[in-house]
VOZA-136240 format. One line per 3 residues: number of its first residue (from 0); for each residue x, y, z of N, C-alpha, C. Coordinates in steps of 0.001 Angstrom, whole numbers, always signed. Each point is the difference from the previous one (the first is absolute). Example, Ala and Ser with C-alpha at 12.3 -4.5 7.8 and 13.67 -1.06 7.14 Angstrom:
0	+13190,-5690,+7800,-890,+1190,+0,+900,+1200,+0 ~ -350,+1050,-720,+820,+1190,+60,-770,+1090,+730
END
This chain:
0	+2281,+4584,+19093,+161,-907,+1126,+891,-1166,-419 ~ +551,-668,+991,+819,-1172,-287,-900,-1166,-335 ~ +409,-801,-997,-856,-1058,-505,+394,-1362,+548
3	-970,-906,+13,+262,-1377,+379,+1060,-581,-917 ~ +834,-835,+554,+1066,-589,-815,+1344,+589,+339 ~ +18,+1149,+680,+1276,+607,+295,+760,-753,+1085
6	-700,-835,+750,+715,-805,+991,+1025,-881,-687 ~ -419,-668,-1047,+936,-851,-728,+968,+843,-808 ~ -481,+1146,-548,+890,+868,-763,+1172,+463,+853
9	-316,+472,+1203,+1030,+649,+787,+870,-979,+768 ~ -367,-1282,+5,+828,-985,+685,+869,-780,-958 ~ +134,+528,-1253,+847,-686,-965,+1455,+74,+430
12	+806,-811,-657,+1375,-184,+455,+863,+1221,-223 ~ +957,+195,+870,+1113,+909,-213,+1251,-852,-60 ~ +1074,+572,-482,+1199,-807,-229,+581,-543,+1296
15	-314,+630,+1139,+587,-430,+1266,-960,-815,+857 ~ -1211,-229,-493,-999,-650,+842,-62,-1489,-290 ~ +33,-838,+1047,-79,-1448,-222,-1387,-396,-464
18	-56,-969,-909,-1264,-590,-448,-958,+1047,-572 ~ +530,+1085,-553,-839,+986,-651,-801,+871,+937 ~ +307,+42,+1290,-743,+838,+939,+890,+1154,+445
21	-461,+1217,-217,+746,+1190,+396,-447,+406,+1399 ~ +816,-268,+979,-379,+246,+1389,-83,+1483,+331 ~ +594,+852,-841,-19,+1440,+295,-1378,+615,-216
24	-907,-702,-669,-1327,+577,-251,-976,-318,+1125 ~ +385,-865,+934,-912,-409,+1069,-209,+1117,+1022 ~ -1205,+79,+516,-294,+878,+1126,-43,-876,+1246
27	+1132,-96,+682,+107,-911,+1138,-690,+519,+1246 ~ -517,+1240,-78,-768,+520,+1140,-1446,-494,-47 ~ -363,-614,-1120,-1370,-484,-180,-26,-1511,+202
30	-969,-491,+738,-115,-1432,+232,-601,-680,-1234 ~ +672,-1001,-539,-490,-641,-1228,-1377,-626,+142 ~ -363,-456,+1189,-1313,-616,+173,-1117,+1044,+76
33	+354,+1260,+171,-1006,+1055,+59,-174,+687,-1362 ~ +1112,+224,-707,-66,+652,-1318,+1202,-478,-808 ~ -165,-1152,-656,+1138,-580,-708,+428,+855,-1185
36	-962,+644,-651,+339,+857,-1140,+961,+1108,+442 ~ -348,+655,+1110,+870,+1081,+504,+1338,-566,+460 ~ -17,-1154,+658,+1241,-621,+444,+916,-304,-1189
39	-568,-533,-1081,+809,-430,-1144,+476,+1156,-866 ~ -712,+1139,+42,+290,+1077,-951,+166,+1377,+626 ~ -224,+102,+1290,-133,+1308,+627,+1141,+964,-249
42	+1242,-472,+135,+1137,+902,-177,+106,+466,-1452 ~ -292,-906,-931,+35,+392,-1417,-1084,+1033,-303 ~ -1211,-219,+538,-1096,+936,-228,+326,+1381,+545
45	+627,+53,+1157,+361,+1276,+618,+1002,+763,-859 ~ +944,-710,-580,+1071,+650,-770,-367,+218,-1470 ~ -1143,-541,-433,-364,+90,-1413,-1445,+453,-172
48	-280,+1265,+282,-1371,+490,-229,-336,-32,-1487 ~ -1277,-79,-301,-426,-52,-1397,+320,+1326,-680 ~ +751,-12,-1103,+286,+1251,-724,-1285,+648,-496
51	+29,+1322,-131,-1212,+756,-333,-581,-374,-1355 ~ +833,-482,-917,-472,-296,-1358,-476,-1439,-158 ~ +8,-771,+1094,-354,-1413,-90,-1175,-318,+921
54	-906,-902,-432,-1113,-391,+874,+384,-1069,+1011 ~ +1125,-688,-211,+492,-1037,+900,+1510,-65,-136 ~ +638,-675,+962,+1454,-109,-57,+445,-1258,+731
57	+853,-777,-661,+549,-1215,+574,+1316,-329,-664 ~ +593,-1123,+377,+1298,-365,-557,-57,-220,-1513 ~ -1114,-552,-486,-116,-189,-1438,-109,+1340,-729
60	-612,+989,+669,-59,+1333,-599,+1391,+628,-54 ~ +787,-223,+1048,+1392,+462,-20,+759,-617,-1171 ~ -187,-1298,-166,+668,-711,-1085,-428,+554,-1358
63	-1312,+227,-164,-508,+535,-1266,+560,+1391,-273 ~ +136,+799,+1049,+534,+1353,-170,+1471,-33,-422 ~ +765,-902,+591,+1421,-121,-393,+104,-485,-1445
66	-856,-933,-357,+38,-525,-1359,-417,+1068,-1010 ~ -952,+837,+403,-444,+1067,-902,+1125,+981,-290 ~ +875,+209,+972,+1141,+884,-237,+946,-593,-1032
69	+181,-1310,+7,+835,-641,-1018,-624,+161,-1391 ~ -1321,-181,-77,-691,+212,-1278,+96,+1460,-424 ~ -37,+893,+968,+131,+1432,-272,+1323,+299,-693
72	+1061,-587,+501,+1322,+223,-602,+39,-504,-1440 ~ -591,-1157,-239,-38,-553,-1364,-762,+941,-928 ~ -1148,+472,+435,-841,+841,-844,+633,+1361,-253
75	+597,+581,+1020,+675,+1289,-188,+1118,-136,-1025 ~ +752,-1078,+112,+1091,-233,-941,-518,-200,-1415 ~ -1069,-768,-151,-559,-256,-1325,-568,+1274,-616
78	-640,+822,+815,-591,+1240,-506,+1063,+1024,-400 ~ +1146,-54,+667,+1060,+974,-264,+876,-373,-1193 ~ -172,-1217,-518,+843,-470,-1105,-761,+104,-1321
81	+349,+957,-868,-720,+158,-1270,+421,-996,-1067 ~ +985,-820,+301,+554,-900,-1016,-440,-1448,+181 ~ -1129,-211,+677,-507,-1358,+168,-404,-564,-1356
84	+191,-1290,-194,-385,-644,-1254,-1506,+124,-200 ~ -449,+488,-1163,-1436,+143,-253,-741,-1331,+174 ~ -1090,+35,+754,-783,-1200,+225,+480,-870,+1131
87	+1134,+353,+590,+543,-802,+1104,-792,+250,+1276 ~ +159,-910,+954,-657,+187,+1281,+458,+1270,+686 ~ +1291,+295,-80,+532,+1200,+635,-605,+1258,-602
90	-165,+16,-1320,-598,+1166,-659,-1452,+174,+438 ~ -735,-1112,+90,-1410,+75,+362,-195,+495,+1429 ~ +762,-577,+936,-183,+421,+1393,+505,+1421,+211
93	+1052,+387,-744,+514,+1359,+120,-1002,+1020,-491 ~ -615,-260,-1161,-994,+914,-544,-1236,+67,+893 ~ -422,-1164,+497,-1185,-40,+867,+241,+830,+1258
96	+1127,-226,+635,+296,+705,+1254,+169,+1499,-238 ~ +681,+363,-1072,+217,+1420,-296,-1332,+711,-244 ~ -902,-636,-727,-1297,+625,-265,-818,+121,+1278
99	+104,-987,+875,-718,+37,+1274,+525,+1114,+905 ~ +1289,+283,-80,+625,+1007,+861,-104,+1417,-561 ~ -492,+152,-1218,-55,+1315,-645,-1230,+773,+482
102	+63,+518,+1221,-1145,+680,+591,-389,+1264,-766 ~ +975,+698,-567,-304,+1224,-735,-948,-282,-1160 ~ +326,-1019,-790,-847,-348,-1137,-1330,-573,+454
105	+40,-833,+1041,-1233,-610,+513,-974,+1075,+475 ~ +499,+991,+733,-860,+1068,+497,-510,+888,-1126 ~ +812,+170,-1028,-442,+796,-1149,-1109,-704,-762
108	+8,-1329,-2,-981,-761,-758,-1374,-32,+653 ~ -65,+121,+1325,-1293,-89,+672,-681,-1324,-276 ~ -1241,+54,-494,-754,-1217,-316,+112,-396,-1470
111	+822,+707,-752,+92,-270,-1447,+346,-1452,-343 ~ +862,-680,+771,+341,-1383,-380,-1202,-940,-76 ~ -1075,+309,+726,-1158,-902,-43,-1135,+556,-857
114	+205,+1154,-646,-1037,+565,-863,-417,-952,-1124 ~ +932,-703,-662,-443,-927,-1056,-949,-1081,+513 ~ +249,-495,+1222,-897,-1006,+565,-1344,+611,+371
117	+9,+1251,+473,-1265,+697,+242,-822,+71,-1285 ~ +692,+276,-1096,-680,+85,-1287,-625,-1312,-409 ~ +709,-1089,+228,-524,-1319,-341,-1246,-313,+826
120	+53,+323,+1292,-1145,-265,+871,-1196,+857,-423 ~ +240,+1258,-297,-1084,+902,-401,-677,-473,-1281 ~ +746,-696,-858,-536,-432,-1290,-814,-1286,+77
123	-55,-640,+1170,-744,-1261,+141,-1482,+224,-269 ~ -579,-832,-868,-1404,+145,-382,-846,-1232,+300 ~ +633,-1079,+458,-756,-1237,+222,+659,-820,+1102
126	-735,-995,+498,+547,-889,+1024,+1175,-789,-565 ~ -79,-383,-1275,+1122,-715,-618,+1263,+850,+16 ~ -133,+1287,-327,+1153,+901,+19,+482,+222,+1430
129	-928,+37,+941,+370,+119,+1414,+844,-1200,+419 ~ -429,-1192,-370,+744,-1203,+366,+1389,-11,-639 ~ +93,+469,-1235,+1305,+65,-662,+923,+963,+735
132	-542,+1104,+508,+825,+966,+724,+427,-555,+1357 ~ -872,-772,+648,+386,-656,+1255,+1219,-889,-239 ~ -52,-793,-1075,+1119,-884,-328,+1261,+813,-281
135	-146,+1102,-709,+1156,+838,-309,+619,+585,+1279 ~ -845,+521,+874,+505,+581,+1246,+691,-1055,+857 ~ -579,-1187,+61,+649,-1075,+757,+1378,-302,-583
138	+119,+58,-1324,+1287,-227,-638,+1029,+1056,+341 ~ -471,+1185,+416,+894,+1073,+429,+313,-83,+1498 ~ -520,-1035,+646,+246,-167,+1431,-1035,+656,+883
141	-1122,+423,-582,-1066,+662,+756,-1060,-1037,+341 ~ -285,-169,+1266,-843,-1103,+461,-1478,+376,-76 ~ -484,+239,-1215,-1390,+395,-207,-928,-1205,+56
144	-1050,+123,+765,-1132,-927,+69,+311,-1337,+689 ~ +1035,-727,-451,+366,-1259,+641,+1457,-293,-325 ~ +537,-1036,+626,+1388,-406,-241,+7,-1276,-834
147	+952,-60,-947,+113,-1201,-813,+1466,-284,-288 ~ +365,-1287,+60,+1369,-397,-301,+94,-1509,-92 ~ +1211,-502,-24,+198,-1450,-15,+114,-506,+1430
150	-444,-1230,+217,+59,-576,+1340,+146,-1515,-106 ~ +594,-579,+1015,+96,-1457,+44,-1383,-587,+275 ~ -348,-1034,-731,-1243,-713,+297,+171,-658,+1374
153	-791,+436,+970,+163,-459,+1377,-261,-1495,+159 ~ -667,-632,-975,-262,-1434,+84,+740,-806,-1060 ~ +906,+667,-711,+814,-684,-1001,+1292,+784,-174
156	+1029,-408,+731,+1235,+778,+30,+760,-8,-1324 ~ -450,-814,-954,+677,-27,-1298,-556,+1048,-959 ~ -1031,+718,+412,-638,+963,-891,+60,+1416,+557
159	+228,+954,-901,-161,+1417,+292,-1193,+486,-807 ~ -959,+605,+658,-1239,+424,-647,-222,+1493,+252 ~ -1079,+541,-569,-352,+1376,+281,-549,+139,+1410
162	+184,+1171,+580,-532,+266,+1331,-724,+1331,+23 ~ -1300,-12,+313,-807,+1210,+75,-358,+254,+1464 ~ +312,+1201,+478,-183,+298,+1419,-755,+1312,+149
165	-721,+129,+1102,-713,+1231,+309,+976,+1165,+124 ~ -479,+1203,-223,+866,+1170,+76,-776,+1243,-365 ~ +704,+986,-556,-663,+1179,-536,-370,+1069,+994
168	+400,-141,+1274,-344,+1005,+1002,+1241,+820,+356 ~ -251,+1235,+458,+1107,+900,+299,+485,-49,+1431 ~ -847,-462,+918,+411,-174,+1387,+602,-1390,+175
171	+792,-207,+1061,+776,-1242,+100,-785,-1295,+106 ~ -1266,+66,+445,-714,-1230,+312,-1502,+262,-47 ~ -771,-1040,-262,-1458,+150,-70,-595,+573,+1289
174	+597,-328,+1161,-556,+436,+1268,-5,+1523,+144 ~ +903,+675,-700,+4,+1461,+45,-1318,+567,-532 ~ -657,-745,-880,-1254,+455,-600,-1222,-480,+758
177	+118,-1080,+747,-1179,-639,+584,-161,+227,+1500 ~ +1085,+306,+712,-116,+208,+1440,-761,+1291,+299 ~ -709,+11,+1122,-865,+1136,+332,+488,+775,+1223
180	+1179,-331,+544,+520,+745,+1142,+432,+1397,-445 ~ +178,+885,+963,+294,+1405,-297,+1314,+162,-768 ~ +1014,-787,+364,+1293,+123,-675,-120,-374,-1472
183	-721,-1061,-294,-182,-424,-1387,-764,+1049,-797 ~ -1028,+572,+609,-753,+1052,-673,+897,+1208,-286 ~ +856,+326,+972,+912,+1127,-191,+961,-254,-1158
186	+542,-1213,-76,+941,-314,-1075,-690,+59,-1360 ~ -1241,-482,-74,-721,+81,-1269,-228,+1456,-410 ~ -307,+848,+980,-176,+1418,-306,+1308,+618,-486
189	+1097,-356,+674,+1307,+512,-407,+400,-520,-1380 ~ -376,-1243,-277,+301,-574,-1314,-769,+739,-1085 ~ -1261,+263,+237,-804,+716,-980,+583,+1388,-257
192	+414,+686,+1051,+623,+1316,-154,+1313,-102,-767 ~ +751,-1053,+284,+1275,-230,-705,-231,-223,-1493 ~ -980,-817,-344,-307,-266,-1408,-369,+1303,-707
195	-823,+821,+646,-405,+1272,-602,+1198,+916,-227 ~ +904,+52,+961,+1194,+843,-147,+864,-474,-1157 ~ +154,-1309,-123,+840,-539,-1068,-609,+280,-1369
198	-1322,-161,-123,-647,+254,-1283,+38,+1491,-342 ~ -45,+837,+1025,+146,+1436,-243,+1406,+317,-508 ~ +998,-647,+561,+1364,+187,-488,+128,-451,-1455
201	-809,-1002,-374,+50,-526,-1365,-759,+882,-986 ~ -680,+1046,+517,-614,+949,-916,-1488,+210,+155 ~ -671,-773,+866,-1439,+181,+185,-258,+1171,+950
204	-1108,+720,-208,-323,+1058,+951,-471,-629,+1306 ~ +19,+775,+1074,-231,-545,+1338,-1375,-652,+137 ~ -1031,+619,-579,-1355,-557,+114,-94,-1344,-701
207	+544,-70,-1205,-26,-1253,-748,+822,-1070,+714 ~ +1163,+383,+506,+867,-974,+672,-676,-579,+1231 ~ -721,+835,+751,-692,-491,+1200,-1094,-987,-375
210	-748,+291,-1066,-1058,-919,-441,+599,-1308,-504 ~ +1108,+82,-723,+662,-1202,-491,+516,-855,+1149 ~ +511,+640,+1050,+510,-744,+1148,-1107,-820,+655
213	-1210,+559,+85,-1134,-744,+558,-335,-1196,-888 ~ +17,+207,-1308,-270,-1097,-935,+1008,-1123,+171 ~ +1267,+368,+135,+1077,-987,+144,-153,-771,+1301
216	-282,+704,+1092,-156,-686,+1277,-1192,-959,-48 ~ -1091,+407,-621,-1172,-874,-111,+332,-1249,-820 ~ +689,+188,-1115,+328,-1134,-862,+958,-965,+704
219	+1022,+554,+641,+968,-847,+696,-650,-709,+1189 ~ -961,+651,+634,-704,-644,+1120,-748,-1232,-484 ~ -610,+84,-1173,-695,-1162,-562,+987,-1137,-285
222	+1165,+345,-519,+1025,-1026,-232,+449,-619,+1325 ~ +170,+840,+1003,+478,-487,+1299,-1030,-907,+667 ~ -1264,+367,-99,-1052,-780,+667,-96,-1422,-550
225	+412,-189,-1237,-50,-1340,-593,+1323,-745,+117 ~ +973,+611,+664,+1328,-606,+134,+70,-905,+1225 ~ +914,-952,-43,+256,-857,+1160,+700,+785,+1089
228	-233,-403,+1255,+714,+611,+1115,+1423,-553,+58 ~ +828,+624,+793,+1373,-492,+163,+26,-1412,+571 ~ -911,-284,+910,-59,-1340,+581,-380,-1013,-1080
231	-965,+332,-818,-416,-907,-1081,+1122,-217,-1009 ~ +779,+1053,-239,+1097,-117,-971,+1095,-957,+475 ~ +21,-307,+1289,+994,-941,+526,-410,-1457,-222
234	-1221,-221,-428,-523,-1357,-161,+257,-478,-1428 ~ +902,-956,-197,+329,-433,-1362,-1161,-656,-740 ~ -968,-517,+745,-1168,-605,-643,-930,+1080,-541
237	-220,+1035,+802,-900,+1071,-409,+554,+823,-1158 ~ +1302,-51,-220,+610,+828,-1049,+443,-820,-1208 ~ -484,-1239,-113,+344,-834,-1158,-1258,-357,-762
240	-127,+563,-1207,-1146,-292,-865,+526,-32,-1438 ~ +487,-1142,-402,+563,-138,-1350,-1132,-63,-1013 ~ +88,+858,-1009,-1066,+97,-980,+562,+7,-1419
243	-743,-618,-904,+292,+103,-1418,-712,+1204,-592 ~ +147,+210,-1294,-568,+1198,-618,-1529,+27,+60 ~ -631,-1135,-162,-1467,-16,+65,-481,+348,+1406
246	+730,-481,+1012,-340,+343,+1390,+143,+1505,+236 ~ +1058,+576,-560,+228,+1438,+165,-1120,+810,-649 ~ -434,-432,-1177,-1085,+716,-683,-1292,-58,+807
249	-243,-1134,+650,-1193,-129,+839,+106,+876,+1235 ~ +1193,+51,+577,+222,+785,+1228,-172,+1494,-248 ~ +535,+502,-1117,+2,+1440,-276,-547,+269,-1399
252	-1305,-67,-171,-580,+171,-1338,+251,+1382,-611 ~ +317,+995,+838,+216,+1353,-508,+1474,+358,-142 ~ +846,-990,+210,+1448,+197,-183,+517,-1061,-959
255	+621,+416,-1086,+475,-938,-1015,+1439,-414,+284 ~ +173,-1201,+528,+1344,-504,+256,+737,-272,-1310 ~ -724,-403,-1045,+655,-234,-1291,+652,+1282,-499
258	-728,+1117,+83,+571,+1280,-429,+1130,+436,+918 ~ -174,-254,+1296,+1033,+381,+969,+1301,-734,-286 ~ -79,-1317,-211,+1214,-772,-292,+643,+478,-1302
261	-820,+399,-962,+520,+549,-1250,+764,+1288,+269 ~ -569,+862,+839,+622,+1295,+296,+1329,-150,+739 ~ +75,-981,+910,+1243,-144,+772,+1018,-872,-719
264	-381,-549,-1158,+952,-731,-818,+179,-1460,+354 ~ -982,-584,+693,+91,-1416,+371,-1304,-704,-381 ~ -154,-251,-1283,-1246,-576,-499,-125,-1493,+284
267	+1094,-629,+439,-25,-1449,+221,-359,-399,+1424 ~ -371,+956,+846,-394,-333,+1371,-1298,-803,-22 ~ +10,-1162,+627,-1224,-809,+34,-480,-307,+1412
270	+824,+307,+1008,-392,-262,+1383,+386,+1191,+870 ~ -913,+381,+878,+237,+1133,+898,-483,-364,+1392 ~ +835,+271,+1006,-427,-135,+1396,-622,+1327,+419
273	-1294,+10,+208,-718,+1201,+425,-89,-38,+1523 ~ +760,+840,+656,+93,-90,+1465,-1300,+392,+694 ~ -743,+932,-608,-1199,+525,+661,-1135,+115,-1010
276	-697,-1107,-300,-1078,+43,-997,-1068,+1049,+305 ~ -330,+182,+1278,-1021,+984,+375,+405,+1389,-467 ~ +1281,+319,+124,+490,+1305,-438,-215,+185,-1497
279	+353,-1003,-782,-105,+129,-1449,-1453,-9,-472 ~ -864,-721,+713,-1427,+69,-311,-507,+1429,+204 ~ +386,+595,+1135,-440,+1364,+292,+605,+991,-985
282	+1250,-191,-356,+656,+869,-977,-748,-26,-1326 ~ -357,-1192,-442,-738,-142,-1257,-1336,+724,+61 ~ -691,-128,+1116,-1296,+654,+156,+148,+1518,-3
285	+1042,+492,+643,+226,+1446,+49,+351,+554,-1377 ~ +687,-787,-817,+296,+440,-1357,-1282,+236,-791 ~ -1026,-742,+335,-1293,+144,-669,-803,+1162,+576
288	+75,+174,+1311,-896,+934,+670,+548,+1421,+108 ~ +1306,+133,+167,+563,+1327,+246,+248,+733,-1312 ~ -273,+1309,-34,+195,+774,-1229,+1449,-61,-482
291	+170,+10,-1301,+1334,-50,-590,+851,+1181,+466 ~ -635,+1157,+163,+750,+1190,+433,+585,-189,+1397 ~ -713,-726,+862,+534,-271,+1344,+1243,-880,-89
294	-40,-979,-890,+1162,-869,-166,+1193,+785,-554 ~ -256,+953,-862,+1083,+820,-548,+629,+874,+1088 ~ -840,+504,+905,+519,+754,+1150,+885,-901,+861
297	-482,-1216,+215,+763,-967,+796,+1359,-291,-640 ~ +42,-190,-1309,+1275,-293,-670,+943,+1199,+55 ~ -538,+1208,-101,+850,+1186,+136,+655,+19,+1376
300	-786,-340,+1023,+556,-18,+1348,+1060,-1087,+149 ~ -267,-1173,-541,+983,-1074,+60,+1325,+446,-620 ~ -77,+700,-1106,+1198,+500,-678,+723,+1034,+853
303	-717,+983,+503,+617,+1049,+816,+607,-590,+1267 ~ -725,-889,+645,+467,-595,+1251,+1306,-763,-186 ~ +104,-736,-1109,+1213,-779,-250,+1168,+886,-411
306	-287,+1077,-729,+1075,+846,-534,+482,+1059,+978 ~ -810,+334,+997,+273,+1139,+881,+1413,+41,+586 ~ +550,-1124,+497,+1345,+86,+598,+1086,+424,-980
309	-286,-45,-1305,+1021,+273,-1018,-309,+1246,-813 ~ -1059,+725,+388,-336,+1246,-672,+634,+1171,+749 ~ -471,+1203,-257,+604,+1197,+598,-220,+44,+1507
312	+702,+900,+661,+35,+21,+1464,-1368,+126,+659 ~ -939,+802,-518,-1322,+43,+655,-685,-1364,+44 ~ +145,-800,-1061,-551,-1357,+14,+709,-855,+1048
315	+1326,+89,+24,+789,-787,+955,-398,+348,+1435 ~ -136,+1304,+274,-310,+435,+1361,-1385,-474,+441 ~ -990,+124,-875,-1349,-422,+369,-79,-1515,+136
318	+697,-702,-878,+41,-1464,+91,+602,-438,+1330 ~ +1101,+635,+398,+642,-348,+1275,-863,+419,+1189 ~ -661,+1129,-108,-803,+479,+1121,-1057,-1025,+392
321	-611,-634,-1006,-1022,-993,+326,+600,-1367,+293 ~ +784,-530,-937,+503,-1361,+149,+1065,-103,+1089 ~ +820,+1027,+125,+1060,-32,+995,-467,+449,+1369
324	-467,+1233,+84,-371,+563,+1305,-1256,-649,+580 ~ -1062,-74,-793,-1281,-458,+532,-55,-1524,+128 ~ +406,-727,-1040,-135,-1459,+36,+1143,-680,+746
327	+1228,+508,-128,+1145,-697,+583,+577,+675,+1232 ~ -314,+1265,+208,+512,+692,+1173,+1422,+518,-143 ~ +551,+2,-1204,+1334,+553,-211,-95,+1518,-86
330	+1078,+662,+372,-19,+1465,+32,+962,+629,-1008 ~ +810,-803,-653,+921,+524,-1005,-76,-855,-1262 ~ +131,+653,-1140,+76,-697,-1279,+1415,-533,-191
333	+125,-1220,-494,+1317,-546,-289,+736,+916,-974 ~ +1314,+152,+129,+755,+794,-975,-242,-521,-1408 ~ +71,+902,-964,-327,-398,-1373,+902,-1128,-490
336	+1266,+14,+362,+901,-1037,-512,-436,-1379,+485 ~ -511,-74,+1226,-454,-1299,+499,-1242,-458,-755 ~ -884,+929,-299,-1191,-365,-758,+366,-447,-1415
339	+977,+670,-590,+397,-341,-1370,+783,-1316,-48 ~ +800,-270,+1019,+701,-1278,+62,-1011,-1139,+100 ~ -995,+157,+863,-1018,-1044,+148,-778,-185,-1291
342	-293,+1097,-693,-727,-96,-1269,+822,-741,-1045 ~ +1284,+295,-73,+870,-692,-957,+92,-1485,+333 ~ +55,-317,+1282,+83,-1403,+419,-1281,-745,-370
345	-1155,+672,+124,-1267,-649,-351,-141,-164,-1510 ~ +326,+1029,-750,-276,+2,-1435,+1111,-644,-834 ~ +1233,+105,+465,+1137,-527,-762,+878,-861,+901
348	-657,-823,+807,+716,-787,+997,+1008,-971,-578 ~ -315,-621,-1145,+929,-956,-596,+1281,+694,-452 ~ -150,+1128,-701,+1166,+731,-488,+833,+538,+1166
351	-667,+541,+997,+705,+521,+1169,+635,-1129,+792 ~ -697,-1121,+105,+516,-1135,+755,+1250,-607,-604 ~ +83,-17,-1332,+1189,-548,-652,+1252,+786,+376
354	-130,+1336,+8,+1153,+831,+361,+297,-116,+1492 ~ -1041,-122,+801,+188,-187,+1438,+810,-1265,+281 ~ -354,-1094,-674,+718,-1259,+190,+1458,+145,-397
357	+252,+672,-1108,+1379,+199,-456,+835,+755,+1029 ~ -616,+991,+657,+753,+851,+929,+53,-545,+1421 ~ -1091,-617,+448,-114,-290,+1426,-229,-1473,+345
360	-80,-851,-1012,-232,-1420,+292,+944,-842,-851 ~ +1296,-9,+343,+992,-730,-786,-166,-1511,+151 ~ +649,-781,-841,-144,-1463,+49,+280,-596,+1369
363	+955,+570,+720,+310,-565,+1325,-1164,+193,+979 ~ -756,+1068,-182,-1176,+200,+853,-1061,-1048,-309 ~ -186,-280,-1291,-957,-1036,-382,+428,-1353,+567
366	+1297,-270,-43,+505,-1268,+515,-289,-131,+1501 ~ +139,+1112,+730,-268,-10,+1449,-1468,-308,+260 ~ -882,+604,-789,-1421,-227,+182,-362,-1440,-306
369	+552,-535,-1093,-276,-1393,-343,+494,-949,+1084 ~ +1154,+315,+561,+532,-833,+1081,-935,+11,+1206 ~ -491,+1201,+329,-911,+119,+1125,-1291,-775,-248
372	-549,+122,-1215,-1252,-686,-318,+204,-1520,+26 ~ +1110,-444,-598,+267,-1446,-13,+186,-540,+1411
END
């Protein structure tokens, strides 16, 4: 469906429109006092249906798509040049993109790329080892259990401190787990089936995968029930709880922040904004109450879920079937090159951006922007 915000997106300036208003997008058959959104955007909406591979479409999406093509050209060129200087940005982005586009090798590998991590998870024998693996997975970009990073101190703009936020669930929002309407129940059932299919692709037999999926849904539901709602997350007072290390130890007696900071390589952290203390209290309690084997199942799922878009085609297809078709309503998977361009931009954005600036943002363009801003 079309999303809120497209009114402003689609009324952005064209080169021939005065004051940044493109009159060709207006639906003049519609009275503005009856439906201003349709009046302001109607002609554009009629001529620009949402593409099958996208959940929404607007002028900013058009802009992003055009920009992605420019990045595509840079990456194709870098991947095709075997003489890039070793260690250079061009060499890194070229190798990354080429490996992402190598579907033959990716399909031959199946789930093998994540087998070493499966081994590490299987070897966990204690809560301390579990916590160390959570930190390791987070370092790989896998959002296991909760989110952690640097954040501006909301009450002291001169400081950057640690930020701990609720997370660890596979569905987009806590309400997916807590609502009792028929649609929500259906999505939870589909999610459980999806988890079982993915774990079966990773090597578990169907009976075991189905039982593991129930365990995962139960565990994630507990995390969701202790999470803030979207409305609560908008309240800057409710999401600001600056704590020192002693406060953190009191909040989560079963989670060692000292060990966690050691694992992530930042032992000098002394202040953390905990956005949702209730969540972390519940997380700590669950670490004590839930069997270690259940947590290991959960970590395996976190790994598979994060890696699926980059594994062999059966993983990609099942991942898209749930996240794309069921959750977003898209009917086509983005072409692989678009997915790989976006991945390179996320993972190697600085290196890719430097070459982009060299090719498409010359000094005179910067001068124009500065003039406009001034």
